[in-house]
C-alpha positions in Angstrom: 25.3 -23.4 -29.2 24.6 -27.2 -27.9 21.0 -28.4 -28.2 19.5 -31.6 -27.2 18.9 -33.0 -31.3 19.9 -32.6 -34.7 16.3 -31.9 -35.5 16.2 -28.8 -32.6 19.8 -27.9 -34.5 17.9 -27.9 -37.7 15.2 -25.6 -35.9 17.0 -22.9 -34.5 19.2 -23.0 -38.0 15.9 -21.9 -39.3 15.0 -19.7 -36.9 17.6 -17.4 -37.2 17.4 -17.1 -40.6 13.4 -16.1 -40.7 14.4 -14.1 -37.7 16.9 -12.4 -40.3 14.6 -12.1 -42.9 11.6 -10.6 -41.0 13.3 -8.0 -39.4 14.9 -7.0 -42.7 11.1 -7.6 -44.1 9.6 -4.9 -40.9 12.5 -2.5 -41.4 11.7 -1.8 -45.7 8.5 -1.5 -44.4 8.7 0.4 -41.9 11.2 2.6 -43.3 8.1 2.7 -46.5 5.8 3.4 -44.2 7.6 6.6 -42.6 8.1 8.4 -46.1 4.2 7.7 -46.5 3.4 9.7 -43.5 6.2 12.0 -44.7 5.2 13.2 -47.9 1.4 12.7 -46.5 2.5 15.9 -43.8 3.5 17.4 -47.0 0.5 16.8 -48.6 3.1 16.4 -52.0 -0.1 13.7 -53.6 1.9 12.4 -56.4 4.8 10.8 -54.1 2.1 10.3 -51.6 0.0 7.9 -54.1 3.3 5.8 -55.2 4.4 5.0 -51.6 1.0 4.3 -50.6 1.0 1.7 -53.8 3.9 0.7 -52.7 3.0 -0.1 -48.9 0.1 -2.0 -49.5 2.0 -4.4 -52.0 4.9 -4.7 -49.3 2.6 -5.4 -46.7 0.3 -7.6 -48.5 3.8 -9.4 -49.7 4.4 -9.5 -45.9 1.9 -11.8 -45.3 2.1 -13.8 -48.1 5.4 -14.4 -46.3 4.5 -15.2 -43.2 6.0 -11.7 -41.8 3.0 -9.8 -40.4 -0.3 -11.6 -39.6 -3.1 -10.3 -42.1 -5.4 -8.6 -39.7 -2.4 -6.4 -38.6 -2.4 -5.8 -42.5 -6.3 -5.5 -42.9 -5.6 -2.6 -40.1 -2.3 -1.8 -41.7 -3.9 -0.9 -44.8 -6.9 1.1 -43.3 -4.3 3.3 -41.8 -2.4 4.5 -45.4 -6.1 4.7 -47.0 -7.6 7.0 -44.0 -3.9 8.8 -45.1 -5.2 8.6 -48.6 -8.3 9.8 -48.0 -7.6 13.2 -45.3 -5.6 14.3 -48.2 -7.8 14.4 -50.9 -9.9 16.1 -48.9 
């Protein structure tokens, strides 16, 4: 790809790398969330509790890495908490 300057070339290289990292991280989070929701739907409390903790942890790490915005993470964690609370009732 032709770029106009050295700094533009470096930004392009870095953005491609970070895009790949972010996509991998988001894919992992989506898979975890899907497994968590399946466990909740099946009524598997132990599995759901373990996945809940793992999902929340991974979402926090995604925020720390800059993949997710903090508000999105808060919304996701709130959804997870509501699902867990619904299982307890």
